[in-house]
N, C-alpha and C positions, 0 to 999 in steps of 0.2 A: 218315809217311803211314800211313793206316789204310784197309784195304779191307774192305768188308762185302758178302758175296755170299749171296743167297738161292737156294733151289731147292725144287722139289716142288709147284709149283702145277699147275693143270690144270682139266679139265672133269669134273664128277662129278654124279651124279643126287641129287636130294633124299633125305636119309637116309643118304647115303654118307659116306665118310671120306677125308681127305687128311692127309699129314704134311709140314709145311714144315720146311726146314732152313736154318740161317744159320751162316756161319763168318766170324769176323773175323780179319784177319791184318795184319801190319805192326807198327807201333810201339804194341803193346797194353800198357798199363800200368794198374794200379789200376782194374779194371772196377767201375763204380758200380752199373749196372743194364743188363740187356739186355731187349729187348722186341719185340713185334710191334704194328704199327699197320696200319690198313687205310683205304682211300679208295675209295668208290663214286663213279660218275659224278655230278657235280653236288652232291656232299656234301663236307663237311670231313673231313680225315684224323682218325681217332679211335683211341684206345688200345684194343687188344684184350687184351693180357696183358703182364706184366712179371715178371722174376725177378732177384733179387739174387744175388751170389756165395754168400751164406749160405743161399740156398734159399727166401727169402720170396717169395711170389707175390701178384700183384694181377690181377684179371680184370674186364673190362667185364661189367655185369650181363647183357647180351644173350648172352654166351657161357658163363657159369658153368654147370658141370655137363656141358658138351659139349666144351669145348676144354681142353687141358692143355699148359702150358708146362714145359719142362725144359731142363737143360743137359747137355752131354756130358761124357765123362771129361776132355776138354780144356775148360777153363772158358770158352774163347772161342768155343764153339759153343752154339747154342740151337735148340730144336725147338718146333714147335707141332703137337700132335696134335689134329686137328679131326674130331669125330664128330657124327653126327646133323645133317649140314649142311642148311641151309635156303637157299632162293633169296636171301633177304636177306643172306646171308653173301657173296654175290658182290661182289668188290672186288679191287683191287690191294693186296697185302699187302707191307708194308715192314718189314724188320728194322732196329732201332734199337739202337745201342750208345753208352752214355754212360760216359766215362772221367774220371778225376780224383776227388779226395776229395769234391767236391760235384757230380760228374757234369757239369761245365761244358763238357767236350769231347764234342760230339755228332756221331755219324756214322750215315749212312743207307745202306742197300743200294739197289739199282736197282728193286726191286719184283718180285713174281711174281704173275701173275693167277690168281685162283681164281674159277671160274664154276660155279654150282650151278643146273642146269637139267635138265629131263627132255626 
C-alpha cells in the first residue's frame, strides 16, 4: 500500500504565493518520478510540474518561471513553490507518484484546493 498526502492549499490574492507539500509513505520503492497535476472545474487534469530522483524537472509552459518543484531530504517528499499566482491557477492540485523502473505503478493524493482571487 502507498499513501500520498498533500497539504498547503488555500485562498490567496493574485500575485501571492503558496507552497504545496506532498509526502508518500508505505511500500515506496524505485521512485520513477513525482509530480503535481491540477484540475479546474470543467477542464481536464493537466500536468503542472515533475521531478525525477536525479533532479530533472519538467514544467507546463503556463507556470514556467513562476512555479518551482523540489524534493525534500527524504526523497519521498515533493514540494511546489508557487509564486506570482494568477486567477487562472485556481484548481484542485494533485500529487502524483510513479514507482517502478518504467513508472508503471501510479499513485495519487486526494488533492488540495488552490484558489486565487481578490
